[in-house]
C-alpha positions, -999 to 999 in steps of 0.1 A, spaced: -590 774 693 -597 747 664 -576 767 641 -545 769 670 -549 734 675 -546 722 638 -518 749 633 -498 731 660 -506 695 646 -492 710 612 -459 724 627 -455 690 644 -459 670 615 -432 696 598 -409 691 625 -412 652 625 -409 652 584 -378 676 586 -361 655 614 -366 623 594 -350 638 561 -320 652 582 -315 618 598 -316 603 562 -292 627 551 -269 622 581 -268 584 577 -258 587 540 -230 613 549 -218 588 575 -218 556 552 -194 573 527 -162 572 552 -174 536 561 -176 524 525 -140 539 520 -128 522 547 -139 489 536 -125 496 503 -92 503 517 -95 471 538 -102 449 508 -72 463 490 -49 456 519 -62 417 517 -55 416 481 -22 433 475 0 403 490 -14 382 458 -3 409 433 24 402 410 47 428 429 42 411 461 48 378 444 81 389 429 94 403 462 86 368 478 104 350 449 137 371 458 137 356 491 135 320 478 167 299 474 183 299 440 178 268 418 203 239 421 235 244 398 239 224 368 271 204 361 289 215 329 290 193 296 324 181 294 342 151 278 343 117 298 379 121 303 373 150 330 338 137 341 335 136 381 331 105 398 294 90 398 274 99 429 287 136 432 267 166 426 277 203 421 279 224 452 286 258 436 304 276 410 328 305 405 342 324 376 382 329 381 396 359 366 434 366 368 468 353 357 485 322 352 523 328 365 551 311 348 588 312 359 621 305 339 639 275 355 665 251 345 651 216 336 668 183 343 689 185 311 700 221 321 682 238 295 661 265 308 623 266 301 592 283 313 575 265 345 538 271 357 543 284 391 503 290 397 474 310 392 466 346 408 430 354 405 398 364 420 370 340 421 333 357 415 298 341 421 270 342 397 262 378 410 297 387 399 306 393 438 343 384 448 341 355 471 374 340 473 411 339 458 427 313 436 465 309 441 494 284 445 498 275 481 534 288 492 544 255 510 530 229 488 527 246 459 496 231 449 467 251 431 445 265 461 410 279 464 401 302 497 370 316 501 358 347 522 339 324 544 373 309 557 368 276 538 400 262 518 411 234 496 440 225 475 440 199 449 458 178 422 450 178 384 438 142 377 427 145 341 428 172 314 414 177 281 423 205 254 404 239 255 379 245 227 399 277 221 434 265 209 450 295 225 437 287 261 449 265 288 432 233 291 401 220 310 408 201 340 395 178 368 411 181 400 409 161 430 410 177 464 439 165 487 436 188 515 410 210 532 417 239 557 405 269 574 369 272 587 338 253 580 321 269 548 315 261 511 343 241 504 345 219 535 327 188 517 341 196 482 360 163 468 365 174 432 367 204 411 365 209 372 380 239 354 363 246 323 352 276 297 389 287 298 400 318 278 438 327 277 464 317 304 489 302 277 527 310 278 536 338 257 570 341 236 592 356 262 625 345 262 638 322 289 675 312 294 702 317 319 701 355 318 664 352 326 666 327 355 638 331 381 621 357 359 581 356 360 557 364 334 521 364 335 493 357 311 458 367 316 430 342 319 395 336 329 378 298 336 348 284 355 353 260 381 325 238 394 329 223 429 315 188 435 310 167 466 291 134 474 253 136 470 236 137 504 
């Protein structure tokens, strides 16, 4: 009887020890997925502060204010005006053969015919001569439109190119948009556009000729 009781006690102790060992192993195994989940959660919290996330955030920020170009005083804009936006025009200056007051024929500027592109090289408008007023006109895809008259000019840094201009806006048209508040325009950094050596006489009356050109236009409005 004593032997049997001792054996039962030993068996009970072995069972308790084995159960404790199994429970310890189970707890260790269960901690691994919990640790992995905690690591994933930590990475999720840290990722928004990473350089990649910051770069994506910066893409949604507004671009820096456009700076006015360096120009001679003769075509400087009035004090208190700031740049609203910038475009590059690429196209043609169109000339037509017409008789002058003295009866002699000469090439006369009819107007521009160009696409207007933004800093991302996206076409956002057109530059042309208004068919009614004949004034140089800028019309954007947002529906806004202005026409202007040259107020001053200086020779281009490139002697084979049309001059730089200061243009005063004389009329607005179309829908509200980027051009709505514009009062002054500068044409700078011109390349090409000058008249060639085509003949112009009575036999060429009303003939048109085009000269390729490129220029930057800065649009100004009174500071808010």
